[in-house]
Kinemage of the C-alpha trace (Angstrom):
@kinemage 1
@onewidth
@group {chain A} dominant
@subgroup {mainchain}
@vectorlist {calphas} color= white
{ca unk a 1} P -35.151 -7.980 -16.901
{ca unk a 2} L -35.159 -9.500 -20.019
{ca unk a 3} L -36.108 -13.447 -20.372
{ca unk a 4} L -33.247 -15.968 -20.082
{ca unk a 5} L -30.986 -13.706 -18.067
{ca unk a 6} L -30.619 -14.479 -14.288
{ca unk a 7} L -30.207 -11.174 -12.134
{ca unk a 8} L -26.558 -10.818 -10.872
{ca unk a 9} L -26.678 -10.549 -7.120
{ca unk a 10} L -25.667 -6.920 -5.665
{ca unk a 11} L -22.181 -6.597 -4.823
{ca unk a 12} L -21.742 -6.097 -1.053
{ca unk a 13} L -21.170 -2.701 0.407
{ca unk a 14} L -18.127 -2.211 2.499
{ca unk a 15} L -19.419 -0.231 5.718
{ca unk a 16} L -17.524 2.911 6.544
{ca unk a 17} L -16.606 2.449 10.071
{ca unk a 18} L -17.980 4.633 12.719
{ca unk a 19} L -15.219 4.601 14.826
{ca unk a 20} L -11.619 5.093 14.131
{ca unk a 21} L -10.438 2.060 15.844
{ca unk a 22} L -12.579 0.049 13.688
{ca unk a 23} L -11.220 1.624 10.525
{ca unk a 24} L -7.679 1.078 8.909
{ca unk a 25} L -6.439 4.249 10.993
{ca unk a 26} L -5.730 1.801 13.812
{ca unk a 27} L -2.346 1.167 12.106
{ca unk a 28} L -1.278 4.719 12.976
{ca unk a 29} L 1.270 3.406 15.286
{ca unk a 30} L 3.091 1.613 12.329
{ca unk a 31} L 3.103 4.944 10.511
{ca unk a 32} L 4.697 6.831 13.653
{ca unk a 33} L 7.175 3.644 14.278
{ca unk a 34} L 8.384 3.762 10.349
{ca unk a 35} L 8.562 7.553 10.219
{ca unk a 36} L 10.701 7.480 13.510
{ca unk a 37} L 12.989 4.507 12.245
{ca unk a 38} L 13.335 6.422 8.981
{ca unk a 39} L 14.377 9.537 10.512
{ca unk a 40} L 16.712 7.826 13.125
{ca unk a 41} L 18.575 6.110 10.460
{ca unk a 42} L 19.043 9.312 8.543
{ca unk a 43} L 20.063 11.181 11.546
{ca unk a 44} L 22.557 8.313 12.068
{ca unk a 45} L 23.757 8.601 8.665
{ca unk a 46} L 24.069 12.470 8.902
{ca unk a 47} L 26.059 12.428 12.168
{ca unk a 48} L 28.559 9.827 11.416
{ca unk a 49} L 29.127 9.902 7.897
{ca unk a 50} L 30.656 12.304 5.339
{ca unk a 51} L 28.905 12.746 2.103
{ca unk a 52} L 29.449 10.349 -0.549
{ca unk a 53} L 31.532 8.105 2.025
{ca unk a 54} L 30.754 4.475 1.835
{ca unk a 55} L 31.099 1.785 4.583
{ca unk a 56} L 31.131 -2.104 3.188
{ca unk a 57} L 28.757 -4.270 5.161
{ca unk a 58} L 28.177 -7.382 2.731
{ca unk a 59} L 29.760 -8.435 -0.476
{ca unk a 60} L 26.737 -6.980 -1.985
{ca unk a 61} L 25.805 -4.162 0.519
{ca unk a 62} L 27.232 -0.949 1.455
{ca unk a 63} L 26.120 2.216 3.567
{ca unk a 64} L 26.898 5.344 1.510
{ca unk a 65} L 25.754 8.862 2.238
{ca unk a 66} L 24.510 10.477 -0.924
{ca unk a 67} L 21.800 13.431 -1.421
{ca unk a 68} L 18.798 12.820 -3.819
{ca unk a 69} L 17.221 16.330 -5.003
{ca unk a 70} L 14.673 14.400 -6.961
{ca unk a 71} L 12.406 11.482 -6.840
{ca unk a 72} L 12.895 7.630 -6.960
{ca unk a 73} L 16.247 6.743 -8.711
{ca unk a 74} L 17.086 10.768 -8.795
{ca unk a 75} L 14.366 11.393 -11.208
{ca unk a 76} L 14.605 15.168 -11.999
{ca unk a 77} L 17.211 15.752 -9.505
{ca unk a 78} L 18.971 18.049 -11.936
{ca unk a 79} L 16.191 20.528 -12.270
{ca unk a 80} L 17.351 23.521 -10.232
{ca unk a 81} L 15.269 23.095 -7.129
{ca unk a 82} L 11.851 23.777 -8.461
{ca unk a 83} L 11.197 19.511 -7.983
{ca unk a 84} L 11.489 20.268 -4.321
{ca unk a 85} L 8.198 21.774 -3.468
{ca unk a 86} L 6.818 19.765 -6.439
{ca unk a 87} L 7.712 16.457 -4.754
{ca unk a 88} L 6.775 17.681 -1.452
{ca unk a 89} L 3.276 18.819 -2.450
{ca unk a 90} L 2.471 15.275 -4.235
{ca unk a 91} L 3.629 13.382 -1.347
{ca unk a 92} L 1.472 15.350 0.935
{ca unk a 93} L -1.494 15.133 -1.093
{ca unk a 94} L -1.018 11.448 -1.540
{ca unk a 95} L -0.680 11.008 2.254
{ca unk a 96} L -3.990 12.890 2.862
{ca unk a 97} L -5.733 10.783 0.492
{ca unk a 98} L -4.169 7.648 1.784
{ca unk a 99} L -5.247 8.539 5.169
{ca unk a 100} L -8.991 9.301 4.409
{ca unk a 101} L -8.830 5.921 2.800
{ca unk a 102} L -7.559 4.531 5.929
{ca unk a 103} L -10.024 6.019 7.888
{ca unk a 104} L -12.830 4.889 5.678
{ca unk a 105} L -11.707 1.375 5.135
{ca unk a 106} L -12.616 -1.340 7.864
{ca unk a 107} L -9.848 -2.730 10.204
{ca unk a 108} L -10.547 -6.222 8.605
{ca unk a 109} L -9.078 -5.256 5.161
{ca unk a 110} L -5.353 -5.561 6.533
{ca unk a 111} L -3.246 -5.988 3.435
{ca unk a 112} L -4.722 -2.688 1.927
{ca unk a 113} L -4.460 -1.121 5.261
{ca unk a 114} L -0.711 -1.935 5.809
{ca unk a 115} L 0.096 -0.912 2.365
{ca unk a 116} L -1.534 2.411 2.929
{ca unk a 117} L -0.049 2.921 6.325
{ca unk a 118} L 3.729 2.246 4.718
{ca unk a 119} L 3.247 4.207 1.818
{ca unk a 120} L 1.997 7.242 4.345
{ca unk a 121} L 5.244 6.783 6.540
{ca unk a 122} L 7.554 6.489 3.413
{ca unk a 123} L 6.248 9.788 2.168
{ca unk a 124} L 6.003 11.633 5.235
{ca unk a 125} L 9.587 10.550 6.059
{ca unk a 126} L 10.702 11.942 2.611
{ca unk a 127} L 8.580 15.078 3.055
{ca unk a 128} L 10.425 15.575 6.399
{ca unk a 129} L 13.886 15.526 4.612
{ca unk a 130} L 12.805 17.735 1.559
{ca unk a 131} L 11.567 20.345 4.181
{ca unk a 132} L 14.518 20.180 6.571
{ca unk a 133} L 17.062 19.647 4.115
{ca unk a 134} L 15.855 20.555 0.541
{ca unk a 135} L 16.972 17.075 -0.253
{ca unk a 136} L 16.422 13.146 0.493
{ca unk a 137} L 19.050 11.384 2.665
{ca unk a 138} L 19.586 8.033 0.941
{ca unk a 139} L 21.855 5.699 2.168
{ca unk a 140} L 21.112 1.899 1.259
{ca unk a 141} L 23.188 0.581 -1.540
{ca unk a 142} L 22.896 -2.921 -3.126
{ca unk a 143} L 24.699 -4.096 -5.830
{ca unk a 144} L 25.939 -7.218 -7.961
{ca unk a 145} L 29.772 -6.561 -9.070
{ca unk a 146} L 30.043 -2.974 -10.570
{ca unk a 147} L 26.300 -2.512 -11.039
{ca unk a 148} L 24.712 -0.649 -8.445
{ca unk a 149} L 21.086 -0.202 -7.807
{ca unk a 150} L 20.002 3.357 -6.817
{ca unk a 151} L 20.980 4.418 -2.998
{ca unk a 152} L 17.386 4.203 -1.149
{ca unk a 153} L 16.447 4.584 2.389
{ca unk a 154} L 14.146 3.419 5.040
{ca unk a 155} L 11.152 5.661 3.596
{ca unk a 156} L 11.560 4.300 -0.072
{ca unk a 157} L 11.566 0.974 1.369
{ca unk a 158} L 8.187 1.524 3.264
{ca unk a 159} L 6.760 2.849 -0.003
{ca unk a 160} L 7.660 -0.265 -2.061
{ca unk a 161} L 6.538 -2.719 0.339
{ca unk a 162} L 3.315 -0.661 0.966
{ca unk a 163} L 2.813 -1.082 -2.856
{ca unk a 164} L 3.319 -4.549 -2.787
{ca unk a 165} L 0.403 -5.067 -0.184
{ca unk a 166} L -1.465 -3.125 -2.150
{ca unk a 167} L -0.989 -5.290 -5.260
{ca unk a 168} L -1.278 -8.361 -2.901
{ca unk a 169} L -4.833 -7.026 -1.775
{ca unk a 170} L -5.894 -6.341 -5.060
{ca unk a 171} L -5.397 -9.841 -6.367
{ca unk a 172} L -6.156 -11.554 -3.174
{ca unk a 173} L -7.925 -9.356 -0.694
{ca unk a 174} L -11.719 -8.814 -0.165
{ca unk a 175} L -13.856 -9.560 -3.024
{ca unk a 176} L -17.185 -8.311 -4.283
{ca unk a 177} L -18.169 -11.490 -5.720
């Protein structure tokens, strides 16, 4: 060390929990609950709504049954079918990576663990659709006047809210300093 420079204290190391109950995997119940909620709401839509039908719920919100062959906002939906397996593979890989991260993180990292769990639930919910139907069932339609936000579902909501928790954790979560 050179003269005049103080040594920086070493950043604390996060210990990998020895038991899954002490890790982020203790949120497994939330993953299962949100997959169930996603699939149950999609089942209700499939059983009760013809394709492209619309039910007005509020002046800014409708239930509408649409099929999404692409990703978020129907990205790549008109590409001939290859995107089904592409997005399925990406979602499975991301889910596996996040489950490994959940296993390695202590349960005290609540915001990050909650975010990872919601993203896993959303990714798996949409993978179930892609494998079962070849498309994702979307049905939540928010709008202002004639401007409609792209239709989405519970799984999509989980992914967005989960990302929000991860961003929150990045700003306000555990600090190394």
